[in-house]
C-alpha positions in Angstrom: 130.2 32.7 88.2 129.3 30.1 90.8 129.4 31.1 94.4 128.6 28.8 97.3 126.3 30.5 99.8 126.4 28.7 103.0 124.1 29.8 105.8 125.4 29.0 109.3 123.3 26.9 111.6 121.1 29.1 113.9 122.5 27.6 117.0 126.1 28.2 116.1 125.3 31.8 115.0 123.5 32.5 118.3 126.4 31.2 120.4 129.2 33.0 118.6 127.6 35.9 116.8 129.6 35.1 113.7 128.7 33.3 110.4 130.3 32.5 107.1 128.2 33.9 104.3 130.3 32.9 101.3 133.1 30.5 100.4 134.8 30.2 97.1 137.7 28.2 95.4 139.4 29.7 92.4 142.0 28.2 90.1 144.6 30.5 88.5 147.7 29.9 86.5 149.9 30.2 89.6 147.8 28.2 92.1 144.5 27.6 93.9 143.0 30.4 95.9 140.3 30.5 98.6 138.1 33.5 99.4 135.4 33.9 102.1 133.1 36.4 103.6 132.4 36.5 107.4 129.6 38.3 109.1 129.8 39.4 112.7 129.1 42.4 114.9 131.9 43.7 117.2 130.6 43.7 120.8 130.7 47.1 122.6 133.2 45.7 125.2 135.7 44.9 122.4 135.1 48.3 120.9 136.0 49.9 124.2 139.2 48.0 124.4 140.1 49.1 120.9 139.3 52.8 121.7 141.9 52.6 124.5 144.6 51.7 121.9 144.8 48.0 122.6 145.1 45.8 119.5 142.9 42.8 118.9 143.8 39.9 116.6 141.8 37.8 114.2 142.8 34.5 112.6 141.4 33.0 109.4 142.4 29.4 108.5 141.5 27.4 105.4 142.3 23.7 104.8 141.8 21.8 101.6 141.2 18.0 101.8 141.3 15.2 99.3 138.5 12.7 99.9 139.5 9.1 100.0 137.0 6.2 100.2 139.5 3.8 101.9 140.7 6.0 104.7 140.2 9.4 106.3 140.4 12.4 104.1 144.0 13.6 103.4 144.9 17.3 104.1 146.3 18.6 100.8 146.9 22.2 101.8 146.5 24.7 104.7 146.8 28.5 104.9 146.5 30.9 107.8 146.0 34.7 107.8 146.6 36.7 111.0 145.1 40.2 111.3 145.9 42.8 113.9 143.5 45.7 114.3 144.5 48.8 116.4 143.4 52.3 116.9 146.1 55.0 116.5 145.0 57.9 118.9 147.4 60.5 117.5 146.3 60.1 113.9 142.7 59.1 114.8 142.9 56.3 112.3 142.5 52.5 112.4 145.5 50.3 111.4 145.1 46.8 110.1 148.2 44.6 109.8 147.8 41.3 107.8 150.4 38.6 108.0 150.9 34.9 107.3 152.6 34.5 110.7 151.4 35.4 114.3 152.3 38.9 115.3 153.6 38.2 118.8 156.9 37.7 120.6 160.3 38.7 119.4 159.2 38.5 115.7 156.9 41.6 116.2 155.0 42.5 113.1 157.6 41.0 110.8 156.5 41.0 107.2 153.0 42.2 107.0 150.6 44.3 104.8 149.6 47.5 106.6 146.4 49.4 105.8 145.0 52.5 107.4 141.3 53.3 107.7 139.4 56.4 108.7 136.6 54.5 110.5 136.2 51.3 112.4 133.5 50.1 110.1 135.8 50.3 107.1 138.5 48.4 108.9 136.0 45.7 110.0 134.8 45.4 106.4 138.4 44.6 105.3 138.6 41.9 108.0 135.3 40.3 107.1 136.4 39.8 103.5 139.1 37.1 103.5 140.2 37.2 99.9 142.6 35.2 97.8 144.3 33.0 100.3 146.8 30.9 98.2 146.1 27.3 99.2 148.3 25.2 96.9 149.7 24.7 93.4 147.3 23.4 90.8 149.3 20.2 90.5 148.8 19.4 94.3 145.0 19.7 94.2 144.0 17.2 91.5 141.2 17.3 89.1 138.2 16.3 91.2 135.1 18.4 90.3 134.4 19.1 94.0 136.9 19.8 96.8 136.3 19.7 100.6 137.3 22.9 102.3 137.2 23.7 106.0 137.3 27.4 107.0 137.7 28.8 110.5 137.6 32.4 111.6 138.1 33.6 115.2 139.0 36.4 117.5 142.4 35.3 118.9 142.4 36.3 122.6 145.7 34.5 123.2 147.5 37.4 121.7 145.9 40.0 123.9 148.0 41.5 126.8 148.0 39.2 129.9 145.6 41.2 132.0 143.0 41.1 129.3 143.5 37.3 128.7 142.6 36.7 132.4 139.6 39.1 132.2 138.1 37.6 129.0 137.7 34.0 130.4 134.0 33.2 130.5 132.9 36.4 128.8 130.7 35.8 125.7 131.6 39.2 124.2 135.1 37.9 123.4 133.8 34.7 121.7 133.8 35.6 118.0 134.4 32.4 116.1 132.9 30.3 113.3 133.8 27.3 111.3 132.4 25.8 108.1 133.2 22.7 106.0 131.8 22.4 102.5 132.4 20.8 99.2 133.2 23.5 96.7 133.5 23.5 92.9 136.8 24.9 91.5 136.2 28.0 89.5 138.5 29.0 86.7 140.0 32.5 86.8 138.9 34.7 83.9 
């Protein structure tokens, strides 16, 4: 099994406190999947907000590009995963909602996967492992040995309640974000 380990540059890691430790492309019968591992520490200010029952949101995005020598690279596929983490004071459990669409406005939580965790650490471990994002059909990707993938992970402050959106401007504790572009080999599913 071949896994691409990509250390984040020290300057980017110092600014955001987040890094991408692993990226992987996998080909299965029903499509091409992307997996990644993100490392970050949740600042105490964000933990305090969570303890008060206010949800925070994370967004993971992956884009697959086809390299072209005669023009800029062509985006072949894109996938986004939205994650909502909230503390449930009555049950004293952490709830993680995972969806392909943003969880705001009239749509609410819509169709999402819901998981409950006993500890914040367990919930954060689930957020840090971005697994099996379906990027595209095998026929759309082509048969190149290496594929260029861009992966972004961030704490989405635009989905916080309005008073918090105003309060987080300029605070480094709310800046959890990282991005990485790499050429990855396609692994066959076993």
